C-alpha atoms as a printed R data frame, in Angstrom:
   type eleno elety resid chain resno       x       y       z
1  ATOM     1    CA   MET     A     1 -59.486 -36.266 -42.555
2  ATOM     2    CA   GLU     A     2 -62.648 -35.935 -44.667
3  ATOM     3    CA   GLU     A     3 -64.834 -36.510 -41.606
4  ATOM     4    CA   PHE     A     4 -62.938 -33.810 -39.692
5  ATOM     5    CA   VAL     A     5 -63.295 -31.299 -42.536
6  ATOM     6    CA   ASN     A     6 -67.017 -31.926 -42.915
7  ATOM     7    CA   LYS     A     7 -67.657 -31.497 -39.199
8  ATOM     8    CA   VAL     A     8 -65.294 -28.627 -38.416
9  ATOM     9    CA   LYS     A     9 -66.523 -26.233 -41.114
10 ATOM    10    CA   ASP     A    10 -69.507 -25.333 -38.938
11 ATOM    11    CA   ALA     A    11 -67.648 -25.165 -35.609
12 ATOM    12    CA   LYS     A    12 -68.674 -22.288 -33.357
13 ATOM    13    CA   SER     A    13 -65.628 -22.242 -31.047
14 ATOM    14    CA   VAL     A    14 -62.021 -23.296 -30.605
15 ATOM    15    CA   ASP     A    15 -63.118 -25.853 -28.006
16 ATOM    16    CA   GLU     A    16 -65.574 -27.348 -30.491
17 ATOM    17    CA   ILE     A    17 -62.778 -27.673 -33.077
18 ATOM    18    CA   LYS     A    18 -60.559 -29.414 -30.531
19 ATOM    19    CA   ALA     A    19 -63.395 -31.800 -29.587
20 ATOM    20    CA   ILE     A    20 -64.040 -32.642 -33.252
21 ATOM    21    CA   ALA     A    21 -60.323 -33.262 -33.818
22 ATOM    22    CA   LYS     A    22 -60.181 -35.598 -30.825
23 ATOM    23    CA   GLU     A    23 -63.308 -37.412 -31.988
24 ATOM    24    CA   CYS     A    24 -61.630 -37.932 -35.391
25 ATOM    25    CA   GLY     A    25 -58.417 -39.202 -33.795
26 ATOM    26    CA   LEU     A    26 -56.364 -36.089 -34.569
27 ATOM    27    CA   GLU     A    27 -54.061 -34.213 -32.209
28 ATOM    28    CA   LEU     A    28 -54.571 -30.474 -32.645
29 ATOM    29    CA   ALA     A    29 -52.529 -27.982 -30.630
30 ATOM    30    CA   ASP     A    30 -54.331 -24.998 -29.100
31 ATOM    31    CA   ASP     A    31 -52.652 -22.502 -31.431
32 ATOM    32    CA   LYS     A    32 -53.618 -24.542 -34.509
33 ATOM    33    CA   ALA     A    33 -57.209 -24.868 -33.303
34 ATOM    34    CA   GLU     A    34 -57.316 -21.085 -32.835
35 ATOM    35    CA   GLU     A    35 -55.813 -20.539 -36.295
36 ATOM    36    CA   LEU     A    36 -58.412 -22.826 -37.870
37 ATOM    37    CA   PHE     A    37 -61.251 -21.140 -35.984
38 ATOM    38    CA   LYS     A    38 -60.119 -17.735 -37.224
39 ATOM    39    CA   MET     A    39 -59.991 -19.090 -40.754
40 ATOM    40    CA   ILE     A    40 -63.467 -20.578 -40.499
41 ATOM    41    CA   SER     A    41 -65.060 -17.577 -38.852
42 ATOM    42    CA   ASN     A    42 -62.935 -15.133 -40.873
43 ATOM    43    CA   GLN     A    43 -62.565 -12.948 -37.789
44 ATOM    44    CA   THR     A    44 -59.769 -10.920 -39.350
45 ATOM    45    CA   GLY     A    45 -61.820 -10.051 -42.418
46 ATOM    46    CA   GLU     A    46 -58.862 -10.846 -44.671
47 ATOM    47    CA   LEU     A    47 -57.405 -14.031 -46.072
48 ATOM    48    CA   SER     A    48 -53.715 -14.809 -46.113
49 ATOM    49    CA   ASP     A    49 -51.994 -15.519 -49.425
50 ATOM    50    CA   ASP     A    50 -52.144 -19.262 -48.661
51 ATOM    51    CA   GLU     A    51 -55.858 -19.073 -47.887
52 ATOM    52    CA   LEU     A    52 -56.524 -17.109 -51.082
53 ATOM    53    CA   GLU     A    53 -54.604 -19.685 -53.074
54 ATOM    54    CA   ALA     A    54 -56.516 -22.528 -51.425
55 ATOM    55    CA   VAL     A    55 -59.929 -21.063 -52.256
56 ATOM    56    CA   ALA     A    56 -59.060 -20.074 -55.810
57 ATOM    57    CA   GLY     A    57 -61.331 -22.816 -57.143
58 ATOM    58    CA   GLY     A    58 -63.414 -23.769 -54.151
59 ATOM    59    CA   GLY     A    59 -64.958 -22.679 -50.910
60 ATOM    60    CA   ILE     A    60 -64.260 -23.000 -47.210
61 ATOM    61    CA   VAL     A    61 -64.232 -26.810 -47.380
62 ATOM    62    CA   ASP     A    62 -61.345 -26.714 -49.865
63 ATOM    63    CA   THR     A    63 -59.548 -24.190 -47.681
64 ATOM    64    CA   ILE     A    64 -59.931 -26.403 -44.611
65 ATOM    65    CA   LYS     A    65 -58.794 -29.479 -46.564
66 ATOM    66    CA   HIS     A    66 -55.700 -27.641 -47.741
67 ATOM    67    CA   TRP     A    67 -54.910 -26.366 -44.236
68 ATOM    68    CA   VAL     A    68 -55.505 -29.730 -42.549
69 ATOM    69    CA   GLY     A    69 -53.549 -31.538 -45.249
70 ATOM    70    CA   SER     A    70 -50.535 -29.300 -44.775
71 ATOM    71    CA   LEU     A    71 -50.772 -29.615 -40.995
72 ATOM    72    CA   PHE     A    72 -51.036 -33.390 -40.894
73 ATOM    73    CA   GLY     A    73 -49.042 -34.149 -44.038
74 ATOM    74    CA   ARG     A    74 -51.984 -35.590 -45.943
């Protein structure tokens, strides 16, 4: 999971996120890849309550770790 987080934080597209997930041996559904891309690129301009909670002591890496951990049960 750590490898995925470190690589995905700089992803420039949903397809790139899916490729990184596959490379790291993770199955990532299209809707989850899109959700993660929106989180990374902050396209909405606002964070959800969960995202705000996740970054309360860290940055985007902590947010991604929290999101990936909840998705994959890690």
